[in-house]
N, C-alpha and C positions, 0 to 999 in steps of 0.2 A: 504494500500500500504506500503510495507517495505521501510525502509530508503535506503537499497541497490538499490531498484528500482528507488527511487527519484534521486539518483546520476547517475544511468545508463541513465535515461530519460533526465537528464540535459546534459549529454555527447552527446546524440543523437540530442538534441535541438540545442546545439551550433554547432555541425557538420553540421546541415541542415541550420541554420540561421546565421552563423558567419559573413557573408558579409552584412546582412540586419540590418537596424535600427529597433529595436523592443523594444522601451522603456518600454512597459508593462511587458517585460520578462527579465529585466536586472539582477535580482538576480539569476534566474535559469541559465541564460547564464554565469554568473560569476562562479557558481558552475560547469557548464559544462566545462568552460575553465580550471578550477583547476583540474578537473578529467582528461581532455585531456592531460594536461601538465604532471600530475603525472604519468600516465601510460607510458609515453614516456621517462621520466628521471630516472625511477626506475633502480637501478643498475649501474648508471653512476657515474663518478668522478666529480670533480669540473667543473662547466660550466661558461665560461665567460659571463657576462651579455649582452654585445653587440651581441654575438652569439645567446644567448637566445632570444633576441628581434627579430633579423632578422629571425631566424628559426621559431619562434612561429607564426609570422605573415605569413611567406611564406607558411608554411605547414598547419597551423590551423586557420588562420585569427584571431589571438589574437592580437588586436591593442596594440601598445606600451603604449598608455595612460591607457589601461585596464590591462596591465601586472602587474603594481604595486599592484593592488587589488588582483590579482591572487597570487602573491608572498606573500602578507599578509595572505591570506587564508592558503596556504601551510605551511607558518611559524607557524601560529596558531596551525595547525595540527601536528607540529613537523616533517613534511615530508622533510624539508630542513633546512640548516643553511645558513644565509645570511651574506656575507662578504662585509664590507663597512658600510655606513650609510643609513638611510631611504631616504635621499636626493640624495645620490650617491652610488648606489649598484655597486660593482665591479664584484661579482660572487656569485653563489649559490652552495652549496654542498648537493646533494640529500642524504637522509638517510631513505628512505622508506623501511620498513621491507619486505623481499622477500615473506614471506608466509602470509602477511596480505592483506585482501581485500581492495583495494583502494576505491572502490565504497561504501563499508560498512562504512568506516571511514568518508568519505565525506558526506554520507547520515546521519550519526549520528551528524555531525557538523551542518547540515542544521536545522534550527529551523522553524517548520511549521508556527508559527505565523508571520514569516518574509515574507511568500509568500503572494502576493496580490491575488485578486480574479481571475484575468486573468491567473496567473501562476497555481493556483489550478485547474482551468478548463483545462488548457493545460496538466497538469499531469494526470488528469482523462481521457482525450481523449487517451493519449499515453498508459495508463494502459489498456484501453479497447482493442485497436487495437494491442497491443503486443501479446495477447493470441490468437486472432482470428480476421478475418474480421467481420464487423458489419453493419447491416442495418442502414443507416444514421438516419432515424427517431427514431429507437430504441436507437441508441447512444445518441441522444438528450434527449430522455425521461429518459434514465438511469442516465445521469449526472444531469439533472434537472436544468441546468444553464439558466441564462438570454439569450435570443436568440441573442442579439447583441454580448455578450461575446462569445457564441459558434461560431458565424460567424467570429469574429475576430481571434479566435484560429484556426478554420478550414482554413481560408484564409492564415494565416501565415504558417500553416502546408503544405498546397498545394503548396504555393510559394517556400518553401524550399525543397519540395520533401519528407517530412516526411510522408504524406499520399496522397493517390489518391482516387478519387471517380469513381467507375465503375458502369455503368448502366447494370443491368442484370435482365431479366424476369420482367421488369416493376418496379424494385426497384433500389435505389441508395445504393451501397455497399461501405463502407469506409474501406480501408485496407492500410497497410504500406509496402512500398518496402524496408524499413529498416529491417523489421522482416520476410518478405516473399519475396524471390528473383525471383522465377520461376513461369511462367504461371499465372500471376495475374488475367487475364480475366477468365481463367478456374476456379480459386479459388473463384472469385466473383460469378460466375455462380453456383458453388456448394453451396456457402453460401446462395444465394437467393433460391435455390431449397430445401435444406435440413435444413437450419437454422443455425445460428451461434453457438447455444448451442451444437449441434451435432459435428460441426467442433472442438469446444474447447475440448469436451470430447475425441475425437479421438486423437488430438494433445497432450493432457495431458497424456493419456495412452501410447502413443508413447514415450513421454519424459521420462517416468519412465522405459522404456524398449527399449532403443536405440539399433538398430541393430538386431531386432528380425527377424527370417526368415519369409518371407511373406506367403509361402505356409502353414506353421504351424498355422499362425494367421487365414488364411482363412479356413483351415480344422477344427480347433478346436474352432473357434469363440471366441477366447480369446488371450490376449497377456500378458505374465508374470503373469498369474493367474487372470487377470482382464477381465471379460466377455465383449464382444462387441455385441451390438444389430445388427439386420439385416441392419438397416440404417447406423450404424457406419461401418460395414463391407463393405458395398457398397461404402461409402465415402472413406475408406482407399484404396480400390481397384481402384477407380477412380483417386484418388490423385497420386497413384503410376503409373498408366497407362498414365496419362496426364502430367507427368513430374513435378508435384508439389513437390513430395518427392524425385525424382531422386534416387531410391535405387541402390546401387552397387550390383554386383553379383559375385558369385564364381562358376567356372566350376568344375564339378566332373568328375571322370573317367566314360567312357562309353557315353560321350556326354551330360550328364545332367548338370543342373545349378540351382542356387538358388539366389533369390533376398533378400536383407536384408534392412529393412525399418528404416529410421531415420526421425526425425522432419525436416520440410522444411529448406533448406539453408537460412541463413540470407542474407540480402542485402549487397551491396558493402561497405556501411559505417561501418558495423559491421564485415564484412569478406572481406578485401581488396584483390585485385587481387594477390598480392604477397603471401598471406597466403592461397589462395584457394587450391593450390596443397597440402599444408601441411594438410589442413582439409580433403582432399580426401584420403590422406595417413592414417589419423586417423580413418576415416570410414572403410577403408580396414582392419586396425588392429582389430577394433571391430568386423567386419564381420567374420574375420578368427577365432577369439576365440569363437564367438557365434556359428559358424559352429561346432567347437569341443565340445562346451557345449551342444548344442541342437540337432545336427544331426551327431553324431560321427559314424564312421564305426565300431570302436572297443573301442578306448580309449577316455573316456569322460573327457572334461575339467571341473573340479568341481568348480574352483574359478577363473573366468576370470580376475578380477581386480588384484588378487595376481599374476597370470601368467604374465600379462603385466608389473607389477612392477618388478618382477624378471627378465624379459627380459631386461628392462631398466637398472637394476643394474648390472646384470651379463654379458649382451651382447649376450646371446644366450638362446635358448630353447632346453632342452634335446631331443635327437633323439627319433623318433618314426616312425612307419610304415605309418602313415597318413600324415606326414608333407609335403611330395612331392606334394600332391594334395591340402591340406588345405591351404598352404602358398604361392602358386604360384603367387597370386596377389601381395604379398609383394615383391617378386623378380622382377616382371614386373615393379613395381613402385619404384624400387631402395631403398626400405626400408631395405631389408635384402638379404642374399644369403643362398642357401641350400647346405650344405656340406654332401656328401655321407659318411656314416659311415660303414655300412655293410648290405648286402642283400638289403631289401627294406626300410632300416632305414636311415633317413636324419635328420640332425641337422640344425635348423634355427639360423643364425648368423647375428646380427644387423650390418648394415653399420653405423659406428659411425660418423654421420654428425649432425650439429645443427638442420636442418629441421626434421630429424628423431626423435631426442630427443623431440623436440616440439610436433611432431605428437603423440608420445607415451604419453606425458603429457595430450594432448587433449583427446586421446582415453581413458585413465584412468579416466579422469574427466567425459566423456560421460557415461561410465559404472557406475561410482560411484554416479553421481548427475543428469545426463541427460542434463547438461548445456553445451552450446558451449561458451567457455571463452577464453579471451586473443588473439583474432584474429583480433582485431581492431588496433593493433600496427603497425605504419608505420615505417619500419626498416630504410628507407632512412632518415626520420626525426631524428630518434634516433641516427644514425651515424653522422648527421650534428651537433647535440648537443655536440658530443665528439671531434669535429674538431675546428680549429681556425676561426677567422673572415674572412680571405681571402677565405677559402673554401666555406662558406655559401654565401659570396658575389658572387662568381663565379657561384654557383647554381642559385641564384636569377637572375643574369645577363643572364645566358643561357635561363632561363624560359622567361624572357622579350623579348629576341631575337626571340624565337619561336613564341610568341604571335604576334610580329610585322610582322614576315614572314607570318603567317596565315592571318593577316589583309591585307597584300599586295596582296597575292594570291586571296583573296576574291574580292578585288577591281578590279584586272585584269580580273577575271572571269566575274564580273558584266559589265565591259566595253565591253568585247567581246560579251556578250549576248545582250547588248544594240545595238552594231553595227549590229549584226545578225538580230535583230528585225527591225532596220531601213532599211536594205537592202530588207527585206521581204515586207516592205510597198511600196517600189519604183515600 
């Protein structure tokens, strides 16, 4: 397991179990808190410590007593400057390099010898279910841990929502809603039917070739030069048709269309609701350049990554006769506009908005590495860190009022139901 993955899994673990007492997992959760805070303060200016405490607990369930240890880790990593003393911190100044992987640095900081046995088993479980769903008994056999430790880790994981166990075809299938968002029952059934190894192989080949046209894959029995067995082809087709992959499509002239396949959407903890539309725009960008690369009418896109980088830097793609069909999805999703140049030639012009720049960065990363990255950031939390104490106190107060209102409504509804049942008994 890479150090980068250790940090990612610690982030997921804290996200799932931040509100729970889990003494066996303290060190992993500390790393997770540090990773969570780091990705949200990168690029910000000086942050008042009282604001940091309030916002860290409100958004990420980082307790004020645990925040000092998190600050110590970030200070050791030279991710922050601490203003004040150890006993009385006034503020922190983030200094996290923009092009440095936070997870990689935190993973390198983690010393494997510091993990206790429970933490090692938890990491092993997450590493297994990150790539694919797995038969529960096979998961236990693969890890080879003491049964009590396995039960402890699986119980924690199920309590926090890190994993679910689905019964399919007489088997118990363990999968994670953090890494697979859609139609988990269908995915569990396919795993029980075809085996986790085949699922992993299909997803691995998809990851190396994000946005490939589905019809080309099915007709040629390969994706990006990697051959697919009949079982793998059937799995890919089933995952696309059952909504596990949710491939976007592009309509062509004459009423035709094409689907473009990507790895399954991650769950809400890794792809929050605010970023979901940005990710959909990124997939649309990849699909459009894949169409030009692999299914051109006349002019082939030779270098998709270079084209998107140029689009981001220049703000437009030179005019051609296929743009009006190829890029319609981007117009519909408000990523760009099409400018008529002459005859049947149109130029694609980027709508210069933050969400479109982020979508381009994600699209470039999808093509270059296959990875879905930087979609876990909560923009509301990031904004709170840049405000004063009054602002975050108002956010917390509003949240508490909403909770009280929900409780009151629930009590009233219960009372009315009780009265209804009493009247029925008369």
